[in-house]
Every structure is written in structure tokens, then in C-alpha cells.
C-alpha positions in Angstrom: 29.8 -10.3 -3.8 26.8 -8.8 -1.9 23.4 -10.4 -2.5 20.2 -8.5 -2.8 16.7 -9.4 -1.6 14.0 -7.9 -3.7 10.9 -6.7 -1.9 7.6 -7.4 -3.6 7.0 -3.7 -4.6 10.2 -3.6 -6.6 9.4 -6.7 -8.6 5.8 -5.6 -9.2 6.9 -2.2 -10.4 9.6 -3.7 -12.7 6.9 -5.9 -14.3 4.2 -3.3 -14.6 4.9 -0.3 -16.9 2.0 1.6 -15.4 3.4 1.4 -11.9 4.5 4.6 -10.3 8.0 3.2 -9.6 8.4 1.3 -12.9 11.3 3.3 -14.3 13.2 3.3 -11.0 12.5 -0.5 -10.5 13.5 -1.5 -14.0 16.7 0.6 -13.8 17.6 -0.9 -10.4 17.0 -4.5 -11.5 19.0 -4.0 -14.7 21.9 -2.4 -12.7 21.9 -5.3 -10.3 21.8 -8.0 -13.0 24.5 -6.2 -15.0 26.7 -6.1 -11.9 26.0 -9.9 -11.5 24.5 -9.3 -8.0 22.6 -12.5 -7.0 18.9 -11.6 -6.7 16.8 -13.3 -4.0 13.1 -13.4 -3.6 11.2 -15.0 -0.8 8.5 -17.4 -1.9 6.1 -15.3 0.1 7.0 -12.2 -1.8 6.9 -14.2 -5.1 3.3 -15.1 -4.3 2.5 -11.5 -3.6 4.1 -10.5 -6.9 1.9 -12.8 -8.9 -1.4 -11.9 -7.3 -2.5 -9.6 -10.1 -0.8 -11.5 -13.0 -2.5 -14.7 -11.8 -5.9 -13.2 -12.7 -5.2 -14.2 -16.4 -3.2 -17.2 -17.5 -1.4 -15.3 -20.3 -0.3 -12.5 -18.0 0.8 -15.0 -15.4 3.0 -16.8 -17.9 4.6 -13.5 -19.0 5.4 -12.5 -15.4 6.9 -15.9 -14.6 9.0 -15.9 -17.8 10.3 -12.4 -16.9 11.3 -13.5 -13.4 13.1 -16.6 -14.8 14.9 -14.4 -17.3 16.2 -12.2 -14.5 17.7 -15.3 -12.8 15.9 -14.5 -9.5 16.6 -17.2 -6.9 13.4 -18.1 -5.0 14.0 -18.7 -1.3 11.7 -21.0 0.7 11.2 -19.7 4.2 12.7 -21.7 7.0 11.1 -21.9 10.4 13.6 -19.3 11.7 12.8 -16.9 8.8 9.0 -17.4 9.5 9.5 -16.6 13.2 11.6 -13.5 12.4 9.1 -12.3 9.9 6.4 -12.5 12.5 8.5 -10.5 14.9 9.1 -7.9 12.3 5.4 -7.0 12.2 6.2 -5.0 15.3 8.2 -2.6 13.1 4.9 -1.6 11.3 5.6 -3.5 8.1 3.3 -6.0 6.4 3.9 -9.7 6.9 5.2 -10.1 3.4 7.7 -7.3 4.0 8.6 -9.1 7.2 9.6 -12.1 5.1 11.7 -10.0 2.8 13.5 -8.5 5.8 14.0 -11.9 7.5 15.3 -13.4 4.3 17.8 -10.6 4.0 19.0 -11.2 7.5 19.3 -15.0 6.9 21.3 -14.5 3.7 23.3 -11.4 4.8 21.9 -9.5 1.8 21.0 -5.9 0.9 17.3 -5.1 0.4 15.8 -3.4 -2.6 12.5 -1.7 -1.6 10.5 1.4 -2.2 8.4 1.1 1.0 9.3 3.8 3.5 8.3 1.6 6.4 10.6 -1.1 5.3 13.4 1.4 4.7 13.0 2.7 8.2 13.2 -0.8 9.6 16.5 -1.6 7.8 19.0 0.0 10.2 17.1 -1.4 13.2 17.8 -4.9 11.9 21.4 -4.2 10.8 20.4 -4.3 7.1 21.3 -2.0 4.3 19.3 -0.5 1.4 20.6 -1.6 -1.9 22.9 1.1 -3.3 21.0 1.1 -6.6 18.0 2.6 -4.8 19.1 5.8 -3.3 16.8 7.2 -0.6 16.1 10.3 -2.7 14.3 8.1 -5.3 11.2 8.6 -3.1 11.4 12.3 -3.1 8.8 12.7 -5.8 6.4 10.0 -4.5 3.4 11.6 -2.8 2.2 10.7 0.6 -1.5 10.0 1.0 -3.8 10.4 4.0 -6.4 7.6 4.3 -9.5 8.0 6.4 -10.3 4.4 7.2 -11.5 1.8 9.6 -9.1 -1.2 9.9 -11.9 -3.8 10.2 -13.5 -2.6 6.9 -12.9 -5.0 4.1 -12.5 -2.3 1.5 -10.0 -0.4 3.7 -8.0 -3.6 4.1 -7.9 -4.0 0.3 -6.7 -0.4 -0.1 -4.0 -1.0 2.6 -2.8 -4.0 0.7 -2.8 -2.2 -2.7 -0.8 0.8 -1.3 1.6 -1.4 0.5 2.1 -3.5 -2.6 2.9 -0.4 -4.6 5.3 0.9 -1.9 3.1 4.0 -1.4 3.5 5.6 2.0 0.3 6.8 3.7 -1.0 8.2 6.9 -3.9 6.4 8.4 -6.7 8.4 10.2 -9.2 6.2 12.1 -11.9 8.8 12.0 -14.5 6.6 13.6 -12.3 6.8 16.8 -10.8 10.3 16.5 -13.9 11.8 15.1 -14.1 14.4 12.3 -14.8 18.1 12.8 -17.3 20.0 10.7 -14.5 22.1 9.1 -12.5 18.9 8.4 -15.5 17.2 6.8 -16.4 20.2 4.7 -12.8 20.4 3.5 -12.8 16.7 2.5 -16.1 17.2 0.6 -14.6 20.2 -1.2 -11.5 18.3 -2.2 -13.7 15.5 -3.5 -16.1 17.8 -5.3 -18.9 15.9 -3.6 -21.9 16.6 -1.5 -22.5 14.9 1.9 -25.1 12.5 0.6 -22.5 11.1 -1.8 -20.4 9.9 1.1 -23.3 8.8 3.4 -23.1 5.2 4.5 -26.7 4.4 3.5 -26.5 0.8 4.8 -25.9 2.1 8.4 -29.1 1.5 10.5 -28.5 4.9 12.0 -29.4 6.5 8.6 -33.0 5.3 8.8 -33.2 5.8 12.6 -32.3 9.5 12.1 -34.4 9.9 9.0 -31.4 10.8 6.9 -32.8 8.7 4.0 -35.3 11.5 3.5 -34.1 13.5 0.5 -35.6 16.6 2.1 -32.8 16.5 4.7 -30.4 19.4 3.9 -26.6 19.1 3.4 -26.0 21.1 6.6 -28.2 18.6 8.5 -26.3 15.7 7.0 -23.0 17.1 7.8 -24.1 17.8 11.4 -25.2 14.2 11.7 -21.9 12.9 10.3 -19.9 15.0 12.7 -22.0 13.7 15.6 -21.8 10.1 14.3 -18.6 9.5 12.2 -19.8 6.0 11.4 -22.2 7.6 8.9 -19.2 8.7 6.7 -18.4 6.2 3.9 -14.8 4.9 3.7 -12.1 4.8 2.7 -11.5 8.4 1.8 -8.0 9.1 0.3 -6.5 12.6 0.3 -3.5 14.0 -1.5 -2.9 17.8 -1.4 -6.1 19.5 -2.7 -7.6 16.4 -4.1 -9.5 13.5 -2.5 -11.5 10.5 -3.6 -13.8 7.9 -2.1 -11.7 4.9 -2.9 -14.5 2.5 -4.1 -13.1 0.6 -5.9 -9.7 1.0 -4.2 -7.9 1.6 -7.5 -9.4 5.0 -7.6 -6.8 6.1 -5.0 -4.1 5.6 -7.6 -5.6 8.4 -9.7 -4.4 10.9 -7.1 -0.7 10.0 -7.8 
């Protein structure tokens, strides 16, 4: 009988009724348990699953009880699994996802995941997506574009949130690539915001250029932001004709 390693996003979605993937996750887990397929979960992914429930003792207890009820087997990483997980980072997956993949390899198991990056990595590692999660389950899940800076703390939090939820996104490092006037004006229109609302007021350059003066026009602010992308607040998340400044990062989920 084939085993199945659960990625963190599937477990999180199964436990959280507000999660975008809840219905699919709950159905998949139910199907697997009904078929008596052994469910495996790396301790690393277990920890990631409990990050939010651990904020409150009652919520944590409910989550732990639910996992025990499902009969999920927790797998402690061996040194080999840890090394393979580190190597899998080269496949553009998170470290936690790397542990899920490495655990599946070690136990010759299928993988249940919503994460597109993880799904793309499966055939490269000789792994198979669990049949209960057909690829077309993701057809209705929107892809986001995130204007970010990898060293930004808030951007890293957003990256972690989207990865945890299995939401695919395209990253734009606008401070490197720059942002054109048309592109910036389009972002502002989609946000329903003026340029001053996305001005990084703590940047020293704001004072140096006199942009803290409220008499500075919107056109002048936009021109300054195009010339100096560091002046644009981050992260900005875009989906279709809508965009938000994701502060706090949970605001990005309102686009879904």
C-alpha cells in the first residue's frame, strides 16, 4: 500500500475552514484515511503546521487532537533527510517543503501538496503527486504578483504566509529592476491610492529630496519614486485589477 507524505499546506488547509484550499484538503485527507493510506508528516512540517494554532493554547490543543485523530505518523528527520532537504532548496522550494520532499523520498511515498513549486519538483525527484489531489485542483487558485525586496522583514513574512497557504506568486524585485511611470500609476490605480500613501516615509531620501513637504504634487512624488524605487513602500501585491499594500501581510489574502 502506497504511503503519502503531507505537505504543510495541506494539513494547514484541512484544519482551517477559512483557508482557500480547505474543501480540497479536507476531501483529500478523508479520501486517504478512508483508503487506509498511511499518512506521514515530517516533524519540520508538523512544526510549521502548528505555528498559528500555537498562538493560543486552546487552538493548539484542538489542532493537535485533530492530527492525532487522523492517525498521522510524525517522522523525525534523519541526517540524510536533512541533507537532501537542504539540496532541494535549489529547486526553488522552501526549506520546510524540502523536508516534505526528502521524507517522501526516504519512505518511497506519494506527496500531497497544493504548492505549485513543490509539484513542479516532484518529477525531478522521481516522486508522484498523490492521486487524490489532481493537478486541475489548482485551476481556480489565482496567481499573485508581489513587488518586494527579499531582505525586507515584512516581505519575508508575506513570502512565508503565501508559501504556507500554497499560493503561487511571481516576485518582482522592483528595487533592482526599477518601476516605470506607467507601471507605478497602474499599481496606484489598482490600489485606489495616491503616491503619498505608498511613500516610504522613513527613507532618509524622503527628507533629502523634500518629499515630506505636503506641497509636493502627486506627479512630483511619482517622478521621484520612478527615479528612486527605494521610495516605494513594500510589499505590494497584485491580482488582476486589484492591488494592496500588504501591511499587515494578511491583507494580501483579501485579493483571493
